N, C-alpha and C positions, 0 to 999 in steps of 0.2 A: 351752598350750605346755609342753613338758617342761622338765627342768632346763636352766639356762643354763650351758653349758660353753664353753670357749674354741674359737674357730673351728678351730684346729689339731686339737683332739680331735674336733670334729664331722666334719672332713674325713677323719680317720683312721678313725673308725667307719664312715663311708660306704664308704671304700675296702675295709674288711675285711668288708663285707656286713651290718653290724649293723642297717641300716635296710631290709633286703630284704623283711621280712615285710609282708604287706598289711594286718595288723590295725591299727586306728586308734591304739591305744596306742603301737605302734612308730612310726607316722608322726608322732604328736605328739612323741615323743622325738627324731625326726629334725629337728624344727623347725617343724612346722605349728602355726600359732597360730589361724587363722580361715579358714573356707572356705564357699563357697556351692555348690560342686560336690558330687557324691555322694562319700561317704566312701571308697567303693571306688575312686575315681579318684586319690586322694592318692598311693598307692604308684607309680602310673605317672608322676606329675609329679615326684616327688622326685629321680630320677636326673638329669633334665635341669636342674633347679635346682642340684644339686650340681656338675654339670659346669661351669656358669657360675662357681661359686665356685672350682672347681679351676683354671679358666683365669685367674682374677684373683688367685690366692693368693700369687703372687710380687710383687704390687704394693707399692711403697714407701708407698702410701696406707693399707695395711692392717697391722694388728698381730695376728697369729694367736693371740697369747697373751692379749690384752686386749680382744678383740672376739668377738662371737658373731653368728649369723645366725638369723633366723626367716622363715618363709614364710607368705604369705597368698594365698588365691584371692579376688580382688576382684570385686564386682558393682556396676558403675557404674549410675546411674539410666537412662542411655541408652547402649547398647553391649553388648558381649559380656563374659562372664566372662574374667578374665585373671589370671595369677599374678605375684607380686612377691616380691622378696627384700629384707629390711631387715637391714642390718648395723649392730649396736649396740655401744655401750661396755658392757663386761661389768660394770663397777663401778656405773654410774649407770642403765643401761638406755636411755640416750638413743640415738635413731636417728641414725647418722652418714651412712649412704648408703642410698638406696632405688633398687632396680633392677627394671625391668620388662622381661623379655626380649621381650615383645610386648604393647604397650598395647592395651586393648580398647575404646577409645572415641575420639570426636572426630576432628579432622584428623590426629592422630598415631597413629590406629588401625593396628596392625600394626608400628609402629616399636619398636625397643628404646630404652630411656631409662635414664639414671642421674641422680639428684639427689644433690648433696652439700650437706648442711646447712651446712657451713662456708662454702661458696661462695655458694649461693643456693637458696632454696626456691621461687622464682618461675619459674625457667627451668632446664631440664635442663643438667647439665654436659656431657652428650653425648647425642645423639639420632640415630637412623638404623638401621643394621644392628647386630646383636649384636656384630659385630667392632669397630664404632666404640666401643661401650661398653667392651669388653675393652681396646681400645687406649688408652682414657682412663685405665684403671687401670694397664695394663702397656703402655707405648708399644712399638710393633713393633720399634723400633731396639734397645731393651734386651732384648727377647726374642731377637733375632738375635745379640746380643752373648753371651748365655748359651749359645746353641747352638754358636757358632763362636768359641771363645777365640782371641785373636790370637796368632800365632806371632811370635817375634822377627824383626826385619828381616834379621838375618844369623844363620841357625841355626848355622853353623859356628863363629862367634865365641862364640855362647852355649854350644856344646858345649865349646869350648876353655876357657871360663871355668869350667864345672862340673868339667872334668878338673883344672884348676889348683887349684880350691878343695878338691877331694878329694885332692890330692897324687898324681894319677895321671899317669904318663908313658906314653903309648901304646907307646913303644919297649920298655917293661918288661913289657907285657901279652903273654902267650903268644898266638900267632896263632889258636889255636882258641877263645880267650876274647874276642877283640876284638869280635866281633859281639854277644855278650851284654852286654859293657860299654857298647857304643854304644847298645843298646836301653835299658839302664838310664839312661844319661845323657839320652836323648831323653824318657824318661818323667819324669825330674826337671824338665826344661825345660817339658814340657807342664803339669805340676802347678804350677810356678811362675807360668806365664803365666795359668793358670786362676785361681789365687789372686789374682794382681795385678789381674785384670779384675773382681774383686768389690768 
């Protein structure tokens, strides 16, 4: 495994194409720790594993500054090769979460799973589709909330409040500028509701 760097930096490097090269050294720096597949297969697997990390990166369960991830291509005694992601504490190296996008053995073959060491190592915290694992990290409701910030119940009252706070009297605003002032006030309200929703 390459140097252990914060998950935020790993995700940033992936996004900028740092791990695009197919050579083994690059793939080790991308996070590969152990594999049973051909070395030439690693570069093809890396993007899909990073996409899982990107999907869960907003999770309150993760700290992108104090955790890192590594990848393993597993070879069960009975079953198929499959990939996994381990998310670890940067200071101690302890595994905190183990994710398999598609388990390669037993009755759970083909299912996505996540284990949380804090909760239990005997049973998965979530099992089923990859979407179920992602939702365990980032519940769908919180994703929707970040995509659609709530607007005030009465937008006109909110606009009037912003006007009053800024000391603006609409009657004093020249007619040609009212549209621009209204757009500015709406943007202030949008930003306030977005910040309030975090």
